[in-house]
N, C-alpha and C positions, 0 to 999 in steps of 0.2 A: 547282284548274288547278295543273303547273309553268311553272317561270322561261319555258322555251321555249314554252308553249303560251298566255300569255299575249300580245294584243293589245291594248295600251290604246287605241285608237283604236273598234276595237269595244265595249270593256267601257265609255267613256266612253257612247257612240252610245246602250248602253243604259240608261242613267241619268236619271232624273226633273229637272226643276225645282221640286222639294222639298226640306225642311228634313230631315237627319237628320247620322248620323254615318259617317263611313267609315274604314276599321282596313288599313293598311298591310301586309302579310306577307313574309316572304322563304320563300326554298325549304324550310327547315326547319320551318314556319309559327311563327315568333317573329316576334311584333307590332313592326315599327318605327317605326309612328306612328299615333296617334290625333288626328284632328281632327272638328270641324262644319262644316254650311255650311247656307244658308239655300236658298242653288240646289245640291243633289248637282252636278249635270251642270257647271255650272262652274266648282266650287271644284275637284271631282279633275281634267276637264281642264286647268286651270292648268299643272298640274305636268308637265305631257305635248307642254304650248304655247307655254311661256313659255322665250327664252331666258336670261334674267337670273335666272338664280335662280345663291342661294349655293354655292359649293362644298358646303358639307355635305347639302345639300338635291338637289344633283344625285349626290353618292355614295348619298343615300339612294332616291332614284327606280331607279338603277342594280341595287340589290337585290330591286326588287318581284317578288314571283311570283303574288300575285293583290294583290284589293282587297275585302274586304267591307263592307256598306253596312246602314244601319240606317233605314229612312223612319221622321221624326217628324214628329208632326201640326204642331210648333210651333217654331223655333228655341228658347226656351225649352227645351222635351224636349230638344233636341239638347244642349242646355249642359250639360243637368247629367246626361245621358248620356256626355259626351265625359269631364265631370271625374271619374264614378264609374269607366271605363274606366280612364283613367291612374289611378289612385290604384291601381286594382287591379293593372294590367298592369307600369305603369315600363315603357313602350316607351325606346326604347333615344335617340329623337332627337322625344322630347315634350320641353318645357321641366319639370325636375320641381324642385318644393319638397319640403324633409324636412318628411313632416307629422308634428308634435305630435301625440300622439292627446287631448292636452287641454290646458289652460290654466289658470294657478292662479286660485282664487278666493279672497277673504274670507268666511266664513260666521260669521252671530249666528244658534244653533241655535235652535228655536223651544222648549226646554224651559222651566219653570217659572223657572229661574234661566238665563236663555240664555248660553252660551259664544259667545265669540270665537275664532274659528281660521282655519288654513289650508285648501286642499281642494281635488281635482281632480276628475274625474270627473261622472257624470250629477245634474242638481239634483233635489232635493224640496223640493216646495210647501209644506212646513211650517219648513222656515227661510230664512231672509234672506242674498240673495247678491248679493255685491260685488264688478264687476272686468267682464270678466277682464283678470287682470294680465302684463301680457306676461314675466314671469319669475317663477321663485318670490323671489330677493331682493326686490323691489321687491314683494309681497304681503307679506313676513315684516317687512318695513320696517316695513310701516302698520302693521302690529300689534303692532309693537314700541314706535311712538309712539301708537299708540292706548289701550295698557294704562298709559301713563307718564300720560293723560290722565285715564282713567276706569274703572281699575284693575277692568278685567272678569277674570273667570276667564277658563280654557286649558285646566284640566285636561279628564281624560277623564271621560264619568259616572259611571263605577264608582271612578274616584277621589274625584269631587264626593260621592258618596253615602256613602262611608263614612267620611269624614275626621272628627276627633273635638277636631281642635285645627289653627288655621293653618299653613300651610304658608310655605317660604322665601320665597314670593312676595310674599305679606305683608308677612313682615317687610322686606323689599326695598319695599315701596311701588308694589308694581306689581299685587296683587289688594287685594279688599275684604273676601275671606272672605266671604262669602255661605253657604259652605258649612258654616260653625257662627252664621251668624244675627250677625257683629259688622257688617253693613249690613242694615237695612230692607228687605224683598222692594218698598218706592214707592219709595225711594233707589235701590234697584239697578236697576230697572225704567226709572227719568228717566235712568240714567248709560247702558240699551243705547241708550235712544228717543234719545238726543243724539250716540253711538256712529255710530248708523245715519245723520241728519243729516252729521256730518260726512263718513262716506264717500262722500255723495253730492254731497260741494263747499257742500255748507249752511255757511259759515263763521259767518255773521254771523248767521243763525238760533240757531245752538247760541250765539254770545257772550251775544245776549241774553237767551235762555233763564237762563244759569247768573249774567249779571250783574241781573238780577230774582231772581232765588232767592235770591243774596248779601244784595241790598239786603232784603230780606224777611226773611231770617235774622236779619239784625241789629237791625233794628225790631225783633221778636220776643225779643230779646238772646241769641240762640241763638246766640253767639259762636262756638261750638266749630264747629258744622255751615257759617256764614258762612266761616269759617279756611280749613274743607278745599275750598266753592268758589274762593274765591281762589287758592287752589293749582290748583284745576283752570284756571284762566283763567291762569294764567300759564303753567303747562302748553301749553294749548291756543296760544299765541301763539308757544312754544315751535316747537310741533309746525309752524303756519305760515309760520314763517320756514326751516323746511327745504326745503317744498315748493318744487322748482325751477322750476316752473311753474303759475301761478296765474290765474286769468278770473274774470271778472265774470259769466259767462254758463256755467248748469247743462247745457251743454251735451255731450253725450256722441257723442265724435267718436275718429274712428281716421285717422294723416295716415300715407300711405305714396310715399315717395320711392324713389327709384330713380337713381343715379349710376355711371358708367360712366365708368371710368380706365386706362389703360394695357390693353385688353382685359380686363378684370377688370370682373365687375359685380356691386354690390350693392346688395338693398331692403332698408332700414330704414322697422320698422313701428315709430309711436311711438303711443301709448295716450292718450286726454285721457277720464277719466268724472269727470263731473260737475263740470267748468272744471278739473279737478287732471290735471297732469301725471302719468302715473305708472310711463313709463322706455319705453325702449326697446328692438326687438328686428330683431339684421338677420341678413339671409336673402340666403345664396350658391346660386342657383337651380344645376341640373347642364343639362346639354344646350342653352347657351345661344350656343354657337358661331354665328357671326350670325345672328342674332336680333336684331331693334332692342329699342331700349327697352320702346316700346310693348305690344309682342307681350309681351315679359320681364312688363310689370305686367299687362294683362290674365289673363296664366295664372294667375298670383299669386292675384288678386282671387277668382276661379276655385276653384281648391285652396284657397284659407284660409280663406272666407267658407261655400261651399256645405256645409251641414249643422254647424253653428258659428253662437252669438250673434254679431248683427251690428247697431252702431250706428245711428243716424238718418243720420249722413253721414261718410260715406269721401272724403276729402282726397287726392288726388293730384299729386305734380308735372308727369306728363304728363295731357295733353288727351287721353279716349278717350270713345269713344261707343259704347258695347253697353247700350240698351234692353235686350236680353233678359236679360242678370243683374241691371239695378236691378227689372226684374218677377220676377225667381224670389226674389232676398234680401228684396223688400217682402214679398210672398206666405210665405216662409220666417219672417220675422221677426215679421209681425202687425202690424208698422210702418209707414210710408214710410221707404225708404233713398235716398236721391243720392248719386249720385259728382258730383264735382268739383272744377277744376281749377282757376277764375279765383276766386282766395276774398282779402279785405284785413286789413285790421285785424290782430289778434292770429294767425288762424287762417293769414295769410301766416307771420306770425312762427313760428309752429309747424311749416308747411312749412319755413322757411326752416333752423331749427334741427334736425327730419328729416334733409335733406339734409347738412347739414356731421356729423352724427353716423353716416352711411351713407359717408361719404367718410371719417370717422375709421375707421371698423370695417374698410373696404374697404384701409386703408395698414396696420391691426395685420395683418389677413390675410396683403397681402401681406409682411410681415413674417416670420410664422411659417410659411410657404411658400416662403421664402427659405431658413430655417433645417432644415426637412424636407429642402429640394433637396440639400442640402449633408447632413445625414445618411443618404439614400437614396444617391449617389453615392458616399460613404464605404462603406457597407454593399456596396455593388455592386462596388467594390472589393476591398473586405477577402475575399468570397467569390467573386471571379471571375464574379461574374454580370451581367456589363451589361443584361441588358435587364430586371430587376427591379422593376414595378410596383405588383402587386398582392401581396400578404402577407397569408398567413390562421394562425393561433396555435392551436394547441390546449392545454385545459388540464382537468384533472379535481380536482374536488374532493369530498371526504365527513369523515363523523366516523367513525372506527372500522370503516367498511364500509358505514355507514349512510345511507341517502337519498343517492347517489352522483350528479352531476350532473359533466359534459362539457360545454364553453363555448367556445365559436368566433368568434372576433373577425376583422374585418378591415381593414386597413390598405390604404388605393389610393388614385389620386389624390393623394400626400402628405397625407393625413388620415386620422384614424381614420371608420372606417365606422359608426355603431353600428347606422341601421336594418339592413344586412346581419347584424348578430351573429346568432348563434346558440347556445338551449341543450338541450341532450340529456338527458332523465332517464334514468339507466340502468339496464335491471332483467334480470333471468334471467344472472348472474353469480354466483360464488363472494365473497362481502363482503369489499371492501378489494384485489379483483386488480385494481389498476389496469391492466395490460395487456387483460385484457378488454377493460374499462372505455373504453381507448382506440382500441381494435379496433370495439368498436360504435360509437363515434362516427363514425371515421375512414367507414365504410363507409354510414351513414345519407348521412351527410355528399355522399360522392363516386360512389355509385352514382348519383345524380343525373345528374351533372355526365356521368359516363359514356352517362346514356341522352339526353344530348346538352341538358341543360337546368341554367342558372345558367351563373356565371361562369368561370372557368379560373385560379387564383394561377397566379403568377411563382414563388412562394417557399411552404415550407408550416413554420411551425416547432412543434416540438414543445418541450413544457416539459417535462422529464425527462432523465434518462439515456440510458444503451445500447439498456437494455432496453427504453423507448417506443419510443426508434426504431427498433430493429429489426421491433418489431412494426408500425408506420407503414410501412418495406421492405415487410415484407408483405404488408400490405392494399394499398397502391398498386400492387402488382406483379399479383395476381390482380384488379383491375380495370383492369390495361393502362394506367396512369397513371405509370409510371415514369420516366416522364420529366421533369415537375413536380419541381425542388433542393426536397431537402428537407437540414432543419436541426434537430438535439438542443439543448436550450438546459439544461444542466445546470446546478447551483448551484456546483460544485465544490469543493475540501479545505473553506474556511474556512466556509462556504455563507455569504457576504459579498458586497451589490453588486458588480458592480465586479469580482469576480473567477471569474464565470462561464465557463464553458466550451465550445467549440460545439461541435459534431461532429456530421460530416458521411460519409456512406456510401463516398464515395470517399476518403477520409484517415482516416489511421492513427493519428493522434497527434490529440487535440483541439486548435482554436484557441483560445486567451486572447488578446483585443485589449487592451490599456491600459488602467484605467478610465477615461481620459478621449477615448475613441474614440469620433465620433460615431456610428459604424456602431452600437460598443456601446450608444449609447444610445438609438438607433432601436431595439433586439432588446431594450432592456430599457422602453421604454414601452409596446408591443406584449403583451411579455410578462406584463408588469403587470397590464394590463388584463385580459387573458386571466383571470387569477387571481383578481383584483374579482370581474369579471364569472362566474364558477363559483364562487366564495365566496357572493355576495347570492344565486344562484338556488339552491345547497346548505341554506343558512342557511332559506329562504323555503321547501321541500320539506321539510324538519325538521322545521322549525316547524309546518308544517301537517299533518303526519303522525302530532306528537305531540299535536297538540290532538284531533285524534280521537281516536285511541289512548287519550285518559285520559278522556273523555266517551266512547267506547265501551263499557268497562268496566265503567259503571254499567247493570244490568238494568233494564230498564223505558225505556232513553232511548235511542231510536232514530236514525233518520236525521232524519226532519220534526219530532224535540224538541231533537235535539243541534242544527240549520240555527235554527230559533227561538233557542235557547239564544245562540248565536253573536250572532246578529242583532241580539238585543233590549241583549247587554251590549258588543256589540263586539269582541267575542274572548273567548279561554279566561283571559286574565286579568281581563278584567272580571267573567268569570262567577266567578272564583274571590275575588275580592273581592266578591262581592257578600251579602247578608244569607240568611239560611231564607224570608223573608217576602216579598225580595226578588225570591228565584229562583221563589218560592209567584205571582207575578204575571204570571209567563211564560203564553202561553198552551200547554195540555196540560200544565202541570208542576202536579201533587197538593202538597199538604200535605206528605205524607209521601212523593212521592219528592223534594222540595223539600230536606225533612230528609235521605235517602239522597244526593240531589249533594251535599249540603253538605260530610257527614262523609268521603264519598268525597273530597272536594277536600282536605281540611284535615288 
């Protein structure tokens, strides 16, 4: 039904007093808002009966053309469906958190000489996982500290299996060189076990084990071994001193604090595993105008924890009551999950620290936004485009025409928006034809906009000279989008940063801004990000193509055997480093074929 046919009173009267999910749509069919309800009739009806709705929600209600509902058996089912729809549809009036696909873990692999490494992605039962860590830096710092204490190997299997002498890490006392037998399998296994205990926060147990082993070695007059254990104990004490927060409990806890200041809001997640504080991660949600902190917190808990590992305890800075969420998280985790606000002792200290870090992140964000606002205002003045807010930038990357990739990066609301980036694998053109590549990328991007999908940019930056800009002008005219401002960013005669020339369709001469211009700095920031994103995509595509082609050239190695080889050795580099005997151990690879593969790759 269209907006003129929609009768809220009649629609609400038809709804049941059952749990479910509702979706509010505008006349174009775009989803405005997704919500859940324990009783659909009461919840949906409240939007049309209450007089105290915030201006933002009043605006949303004024755009409703129809409402779709899905009845569920329980409120927990409604919560799960609501979360999935929010992540998929990203409605403009829902509170949205950037959804990191995966968090980093530290892994001890299940190989005979386990490897200590950093990892993101799906877990494998053969390995031990510790975390998740709030960011990559926290995980890598822990790995660095563990290397100092236990000297576990970090090299890939292909490298480890083909070493004939110790590597540099052994020489700088970061690896005990199990690859060439400089440590016994028993001693290495002991170090692996102690590293696992330390990652679980069991410092005292590790120290007792090391001290007992040192005394035993000393009594047996194995003084060299005793000295090595003494060094481990000293390194362990150094590690303990570097831990920011340490607890006597082995509790795994997440602390979630929400802070609001001067109209801005930040949510900070602090992660405690095995009684050790692993770090913080700030979040700056979208679409929070008019929402109170409790609503923001509830949205975060659902979007962040559903379909992700959950600790037994989540401590929040605001009291919330959501039995359905606790029930869902408990079922998902396989252990009881509690969400608590009233905490004492060290947990109260963790919460206060998380709140302080949220406030600090908010102040830093405000400073960054002030700088970005200055840059954006300067750009608006320099280009005489007073309404510019959203900028999209395109770049093309290839090597002699091979594996051409186009990138589109987005700058909106005073920040780079990585979640809105897009890459386009270019095909069907003459290799090296940048104009044709640009044409294909722009058509693929903006045909959707022409069809009413996606967000409209205020300014389109094209990394290139007059030729690329001319192609962009042609494509946008074809699509009926000539009113979108276009600027070509050419490198200038000397091809140095600060010497860029800005080309406009309506200007005969290029515009060259001073090197210290904030407007130029913003253009460089967006252009450089497009360049980086294009290059990383191109390298990945080129590497994949070369990996496949190098094995495809070998007679007898089909798709299945190629996949088995790459999976077994962790990539083409591992296959290249493998011996004939190691190749022959892979499923489907006979000794004769292993010899053929080895000869082809060497």
